C-alpha positions in Angstrom: 45.3 11.0 -127.5 46.4 14.6 -127.5 48.2 16.1 -124.4 45.9 19.1 -124.0 48.2 20.9 -121.6 50.7 21.3 -124.5 48.3 23.5 -126.4 49.2 26.3 -124.0 52.9 25.9 -124.8 54.6 28.1 -127.4 56.3 25.0 -128.7 53.6 23.0 -130.6 56.0 20.3 -131.8 54.5 17.5 -129.7 50.9 18.5 -130.6 51.8 18.7 -134.3 53.3 15.3 -134.3 50.3 13.8 -132.6 47.9 15.5 -135.1 50.1 14.3 -138.0 49.8 10.7 -136.8 46.1 11.0 -136.5 45.9 12.6 -140.0 47.9 9.8 -141.5 45.7 7.1 -139.9 42.5 8.7 -141.2 44.0 9.5 -144.6 45.0 5.8 -145.2 41.5 4.7 -144.5 40.0 7.3 -146.9 42.6 6.5 -149.6 41.6 2.8 -149.6 38.0 3.8 -150.0 38.8 6.2 -152.9 41.0 3.7 -154.7 38.3 1.0 -154.5 35.7 3.3 -156.0 36.7 2.7 -159.7 33.2 1.4 -160.6 31.7 4.7 -159.4 34.1 6.8 -161.5 36.2 7.6 -158.4 33.4 9.8 -157.1 34.7 9.3 -153.5 38.1 10.7 -154.6 36.4 13.9 -155.7 34.3 14.0 -152.5 37.4 13.9 -150.3 39.8 16.0 -152.4 37.7 17.9 -155.0 38.0 21.1 -153.0 41.8 21.0 -153.4 42.0 19.6 -156.9 39.0 19.7 -159.3 40.8 17.2 -161.7 41.3 14.6 -159.0 38.9 12.1 -160.7 40.9 12.3 -163.9 44.1 11.7 -162.0 42.6 8.6 -160.4 41.5 7.3 -163.8 44.9 7.9 -165.2 46.5 6.4 -162.1 48.7 9.4 -161.5 49.7 8.2 -158.1 52.4 10.8 -157.3 50.0 13.7 -158.0 47.3 12.0 -156.0 49.6 11.5 -153.1 50.6 15.2 -153.2 46.9 16.2 -152.9 46.5 13.9 -149.9 49.4 15.5 -148.2 47.8 18.9 -148.7 44.7 17.7 -147.1 46.5 16.3 -144.1 48.6 19.5 -143.6 45.5 21.7 -143.9 43.6 19.6 -141.3 46.5 19.8 -138.8 46.6 23.6 -139.2 42.8 23.9 -138.9 42.8 21.9 -135.6 45.6 24.0 -134.2 43.8 27.2 -135.1 40.5 25.9 -133.6 42.2 25.3 -130.2 44.1 28.5 -130.4 40.7 30.4 -130.7 39.2 28.2 -128.1 41.8 29.1 -125.5 41.3 32.7 -126.2 37.7 32.5 -125.1 36.8 34.2 -121.9 35.1 31.9 -119.5 32.2 33.2 -117.4 32.6 31.9 -113.9 29.6 32.5 -111.5 30.5 33.7 -108.1 28.1 32.6 -105.4 28.0 33.9 -101.9 28.0 31.4 -99.2 24.5 32.2 -98.0 23.1 31.6 -101.5 24.7 28.1 -102.0 21.5 26.3 -101.0 19.6 28.0 -103.8 22.3 27.3 -106.4 22.4 23.7 -105.2 18.6 23.3 -105.7 18.7 24.8 -109.2 21.5 22.6 -110.5 20.2 19.5 -108.7 16.9 19.7 -110.6 18.5 20.7 -113.9 20.5 17.5 -113.8 17.8 15.3 -112.4 15.5 15.7 -115.4 18.1 16.5 -118.1 15.9 19.3 -119.4 16.1 23.1 -119.3 14.9 24.9 -116.3 11.1 25.2 -116.1 8.8 27.2 -113.8 8.9 24.6 -111.0 12.8 24.5 -111.0 12.8 28.3 -110.5 10.3 28.0 -107.7 12.5 25.3 -106.1 15.3 27.9 -106.1 13.1 30.6 -104.7 11.9 28.4 -101.9 15.5 27.3 -100.9 17.1 29.1 -98.0 19.9 28.7 -95.5 18.9 26.2 -92.9 15.9 24.8 -94.9 16.0 21.1 -94.4 13.8 20.1 -97.4 13.6 21.5 -100.9 10.2 22.3 -102.4 10.6 19.2 -104.6 11.3 17.0 -101.6 8.2 18.3 -99.9 6.0 17.7 -102.9 7.5 14.2 -103.3 6.7 13.5 -99.6 3.1 14.7 -100.2 2.7 12.4 -103.2 4.2 9.3 -101.6 2.9 9.4 -98.0 -0.2 7.3 -97.2 -3.4 9.0 -96.2 -6.9 7.8 -95.4 -9.7 7.6 -98.0 -13.1 8.0 -96.4 -15.8 5.6 -97.5 -17.8 8.5 -98.9 -15.1 8.7 -101.6 -14.5 5.0 -102.1 -18.0 3.6 -101.5 -16.2 0.8 -99.6 -17.2 0.1 -96.0 -13.7 0.2 -94.5 -11.3 3.2 -94.5 -8.5 2.6 -97.0 -4.8 3.6 -96.6 -3.8 5.1 -100.0 -0.9 6.8 -101.7 -0.9 8.5 -105.1 2.6 7.2 -105.9 1.2 4.3 -107.9 -0.8 6.6 -110.2 1.7 6.9 -113.0 2.7 10.4 -111.8 6.5 9.6 -111.7 8.7 9.5 -114.8 12.1 7.7 -114.3 11.5 8.0 -110.5 11.0 11.8 -110.7 7.7 13.7 -110.4 6.3 14.2 -113.9 6.2 17.8 -115.3 2.4 17.7 -115.6 2.0 17.1 -111.8 4.5 19.8 -110.9 2.6 22.2 -113.0 -0.7 21.5 -111.3 0.9 21.7 -107.9 2.1 25.3 -108.8 -1.4 26.2 -110.1 -2.8 25.1 -106.7 -0.1 27.1 -104.8 -1.0 30.3 -106.7 -4.8 29.9 -106.6 -4.9 29.0 -103.0 -2.7 31.9 -102.1 -5.2 34.1 -104.0 -8.1 32.6 -102.1 -6.4 33.8 -98.8 -7.1 37.4 -99.9 -10.7 36.9 -98.5 -12.2 36.7 -102.0 -12.4 32.9 -101.9 -13.0 30.8 -105.0 -15.2 33.5 -106.6 -12.2 35.8 -106.6 -9.8 33.7 -108.6 -9.2 34.4 -112.3 -7.1 32.8 -115.1 -4.0 35.0 -114.5 -3.4 32.9 -111.3 -2.5 29.8 -113.4 -0.1 31.9 -115.6 3.7 31.7 -115.2 4.0 35.4 -114.3 1.7 35.2 -111.2 3.3 31.9 -110.1 6.8 33.3 -110.3 5.7 36.3 -108.3 5.0 34.2 -105.2 7.3 34.9 -102.4 8.8 32.2 -100.2 6.4 33.2 -97.4 3.4 32.8 -99.7 4.7 29.5 -100.9 5.1 28.3 -97.4 1.6 29.5 -96.3 -0.1 27.7 -99.2 2.0 24.6 -99.3 -0.1 22.2 -97.2 -3.4 23.2 -98.8 -1.9 22.9 -102.3 -0.6 19.4 -101.5 -4.0 18.4 -100.0 -5.8 19.7 -103.1 -3.6 17.8 -105.4 -3.5 14.4 -103.7 -7.3 14.5 -103.0 -8.0 15.3 -106.6 -5.9 12.5 -107.8 -7.5 10.1 -105.4 -11.0 11.2 -106.5 -10.0 10.4 -110.1 -9.0 6.9 -109.2 -11.9 6.0 -106.8 -14.7 7.8 -108.5 -13.7 8.2 -112.2 -12.1 4.9 -113.1 -8.7 6.4 -114.0 -6.0 3.8 -113.1 -3.1 5.8 -114.7 -2.7 9.6 -114.8 -1.3 9.4 -118.3 -4.7 8.4 -119.5 -6.3 11.5 -117.9 -7.1 13.7 -120.9 -7.7 17.1 -119.4 -5.2 17.8 -116.6 -6.8 21.2 -115.8 -9.9 19.5 -114.7 -7.9 18.8 -111.5 -8.3 22.4 -110.5 -12.0 22.5 -109.8 -11.8 19.0 -108.1 -8.8 20.0 -105.9 -10.0 23.4 -104.9 -13.4 21.9 -103.8 -11.9 18.9 -102.0 -9.2 20.7 -100.0 -12.1 21.6 -97.8 -12.1 18.9 -95.1 -15.9 19.1 -94.7 -16.4 18.5 -98.4 -13.9 15.6 -98.5 -16.2 13.5 -96.3 -19.5 14.8 -97.6 -21.2 12.3 -100.0 -23.6 15.0 -101.3 -20.7 17.2 -102.4 -18.7 14.2 -103.8 -21.7 13.1 -105.8 -22.2 16.5 -107.3 -18.5 16.7 -108.1 -18.7 13.3 -109.9 -21.8 14.5 -111.8 -19.9 17.6 -112.9 -16.9 15.5 -114.0 -18.8 13.1 -116.3 -21.1 15.6 -117.8 -18.3 18.1 -118.5 -16.2 15.3 -120.1 -18.9 13.8 -122.3 -20.4 17.1 -123.3 -17.1 18.5 -124.4 -16.8 21.3 -121.9 -13.0 21.1 -121.8 -12.7 20.6 -125.5 -11.3 24.1 -125.9 -10.2 27.2 -123.9 -9.1 24.9 -121.1 -7.4 27.5 -119.0 -10.5 29.7 -118.9 -12.7 26.7 -118.4 -10.8 25.5 -115.4 -11.4 28.8 -113.6 -15.0 29.5 -114.7 -16.0 25.9 -113.9 -14.4 26.1 -110.4 -16.5 29.2 -109.6 -19.6 27.7 -111.1 -19.2 24.4 -109.3 -18.5 26.1 -106.0 -21.8 28.1 -106.4 -23.8 24.9 -107.3 -22.4 23.0 -104.3 -23.1 25.9 -101.9 -26.8 25.9 -103.0 -26.6 28.8 -105.4 -29.2 29.1 -108.2 -27.0 27.4 -110.9 -28.9 25.5 -113.6 -26.1 25.2 -116.2 -24.3 22.2 -114.6 -27.5 20.1 -114.0 -28.7 20.9 -117.6 -25.5 19.2 -119.0 -27.2 15.9 -118.5 -29.0 16.5 -121.8 -25.7 17.3 -123.5 -24.0 14.0 -122.8 -22.9 12.1 -126.0 -24.5 14.6 -128.3 -21.5 16.9 -129.3 -20.9 16.6 -133.0 -17.5 15.3 -134.1 -16.7 14.7 -130.5 -19.0 12.3 -128.6 -22.2 11.8 -130.6 -23.2 8.3 -132.0 -22.1 9.3 -135.5 -18.6 10.0 -134.2 -18.5 6.8 -132.0 -19.5 4.7 -135.0 -16.6 6.3 -137.0 -19.0 7.8 -139.5 -17.8 11.4 -139.2 -15.7 13.0 -141.8 -12.2 12.1 -140.5 -13.4 8.8 -139.0 -11.8 9.3 -135.6 -12.9 9.5 -132.0 -11.1 12.0 -129.7 -8.7 10.3 -127.2 -10.6 12.0 -124.3 -13.8 10.2 -125.3 -12.2 6.9 -126.1 -10.5 6.9 -122.7 -13.5 8.4 -121.0 -15.9 5.6 -122.1 -13.5 2.9 -120.9 -12.9 4.7 -117.7 -16.6 5.1 -117.0 -17.1 1.4 -117.4 -14.1 0.8 -115.1 -15.5 3.3 -112.5 -18.5 0.9 -112.1 -16.1 -1.9 -111.0 -17.0 -4.4 -113.7 -16.3 -8.1 -113.4 -13.3 -9.4 -115.2 -14.1 -11.4 -118.3 -12.8 -14.9 -117.3 -12.6 -14.4 -113.5 -16.2 -13.6 -112.9 -15.8 -12.9 -109.2 -12.9 -10.5 -109.6 -14.0 -6.9 -109.9 -11.8 -4.4 -111.6 -11.1 -1.3 -109.5 -8.9 1.5 -110.8 -7.1 2.1 -107.4 -6.4 -1.6 -106.9 -5.1 -2.0 -110.4 -2.7 0.9 -109.8 -1.6 -0.2 -106.4 -1.0 -3.8 -107.3 0.6 -3.1 -110.7 -2.1 -5.2 -112.4 -1.7 -5.4 -116.2 -5.0 -4.4 -117.9 -5.6 -4.1 -121.6 -7.8 -2.1 -123.9 -9.6 -5.2 -125.2 -11.5 -5.4 -128.6 -14.8 -7.1 -127.6 -15.4 -8.2 -131.2 -11.8 -9.4 -132.1 -10.0 -7.7 -134.9 -9.6 -11.1 -136.5 -13.3 -10.9 -137.4 -12.6 -8.3 -140.0 -9.3 -9.6 -141.3 -9.0 -10.3 -145.0 -6.6 -12.8 -146.5 -3.0 -11.5 -145.9 -4.1 -8.7 -143.7 -2.6 -8.5 -140.2 -4.3 -7.6 -136.9 -1.7 -4.9 -136.5 -2.7 -3.2 -139.7 -6.4 -3.3 -138.6 -5.4 -1.9 -135.2 -3.7 1.1 -136.9 -6.7 1.7 -139.2 -8.6 4.5 -137.3 -11.5 4.1 -139.7 -12.2 0.5 -139.0 -15.4 0.2 -137.0 -13.9 -2.4 -134.6 -11.5 0.2 -133.3 -14.4 2.3 -131.9 -14.5 2.7 -128.1 -17.9 1.1 -128.3 -16.0 -2.1 -129.1 -13.5 -1.7 -126.3 -13.3 -2.4 -122.6 -10.7 -2.9 -120.0 -9.9 -6.5 -119.0 -6.9 -8.0 -117.2 -4.1 -9.4 -119.3 -4.8 -12.8 -117.8 -8.3 -12.7 -119.2 -7.0 -11.5 -122.5 -4.5 -14.3 -122.7 -7.3 -16.9 -122.0 -9.6 -15.5 -124.6 -6.6 -15.2 -127.0 -7.9 -15.3 -130.6 -11.3 -16.9 -129.8 -14.0 -15.5 -132.1 -16.9 -13.6 -130.5 -19.3 -16.5 -131.0 -17.0 -18.7 -129.0 -16.3 -16.6 -125.9 -19.3 -14.2 -125.5 -21.7 -17.0 -124.6 -19.3 -18.2 -121.9 -19.5 -14.9 -120.0 -22.0 -14.8 -117.2 -24.6 -12.1 -116.9 -22.7 -10.2 -114.2 -19.8 -9.7 -116.7 -22.2 -8.8 -119.5 -24.1 -6.2 -117.5 -21.1 -4.7 -115.8 -19.4 -4.0 -119.2 -22.7 -2.9 -120.8 -22.3 -5.6 -123.5 -26.0 -5.7 -124.3 -25.8 -9.1 -126.1 -29.0 -10.4 -124.7 -31.0 -8.6 -127.4 -28.9 -10.1 -130.3 -30.2 -13.5 -131.1 -27.5 -14.5 -133.6 -23.8 -14.0 -132.8 -21.7 -13.9 -135.9 -19.0 -11.6 -137.3 -20.6 -9.9 -140.3 -20.5 -6.1 -140.6 -24.2 -5.7 -140.0 -23.9 -7.5 -136.6 -20.9 -5.4 -135.7 -22.7 -2.1 -136.1 -25.9 -3.5 -134.5 -23.8 -4.7 -131.5 -22.2 -1.2 -131.0 -25.5 0.6 -131.4 -26.9 -1.6 -128.7 -23.9 -1.1 -126.5 -24.1 2.7 -127.0 -27.7 2.6 -125.8 -26.8 0.5 -122.8 -23.9 2.8 -121.8 -26.0 5.9 -122.2 -28.8 4.4 -120.1 -26.5 3.3 -117.4 -24.7 6.6 -117.3 -27.8 8.8 -117.3 -29.4 6.7 -114.5 -26.2 7.2 -112.4 -26.1 10.9 -113.2 -29.7 11.3 -112.1 -28.8 9.6 -108.8 -25.6 11.8 -108.3 -27.5 15.0 -109.0 -30.3 14.4 -106.6 
């Protein structure tokens, strides 16, 4: 509405007339509001004009229209002058214009491309993209990472426990946000770049330390160092992600609680011999579950990622390491984290850590349980991700069992202290199964499930003679399920360790 070129002219007549028209339009709207504010003592009149006339409310009450109009005129004139002054100062500002040499255009392009792609300030990965860019470089660092994460590769049956070799891609793992690689994945890729580059100094895994997952070390990498570590870093990342899906029951990366656990997994599995070695893969899975359920990554995650990598490497290589095998006795015993008191919501703050909640559901899923209503359909994390299957965190004993008159299921779901929200009362089932069960009470649907379903989800209902919905049964059911899960897990861990 304002011809901006005219601001640069000495003659501001056109601009002033435009501003006056705008001021008149706005003032008329405000005047009507103020005049209709009689019931509020003309408080709006004071809000609009009080800084120019402290007696304006009295003038409104006395209907002194000529004096009121004069104050409005002052407001309009002041506003016009303020706007002119604002633009006058604005055009005096000195603009900083970056001058880029022609041989640096590719770097500048990369920086601004990724600034605009995510709509967020530059992060470490963006700076590394710029550092990697060069004249004649056909692909940016981002494009190379994107290719790594979306291209298909073969999953050996030692990883999948499936007879045939599977063609797999990590692109369905929830690692993209709005079609761009998520920040968490880019950060782990940079960690692998720096750590693998350090390993090339002939110290191997035992020579790495926590500084190599810090921003300063990562930013010190040269283009040559990035290039030399790129393939191995990509291999470490995509193999670690695949391991989580095929061995650890994680169908979506957003439900992976400790992202730095990728580091030990990836640095071990980038070794081609280890990638197809069932003995190594079993030890790696043993390490994952025992570390998760014993709370190893509960704190000091940066330091843990490095120390655990060195420890795991020694154990796999036949070193005299007893700490990892001894964690079998620490599973589900950590107070206020994974012990039975915590899982039954009997600790002080009546909550279960998200890592344990997700971990229990993912452990059950890793065993490929039968779906509730489609007995022959086995739930597999990698297939769920690949096929876009909708699965739900199902309450085995329905929330309706604990509802009181007038209480909603939503309110119960949000009540972290309600026993039915314990992970011991939860398991993954398909949305189809959930829709079929719908609001059936537990005594209606549990007897319909065949034994394969019951055993694969560790339901443990065979020892409970009477199925009802009182609080005593609920706790008894969860205690029995805890015992079944613990027994199943420890039996598997003994097998993986041997």
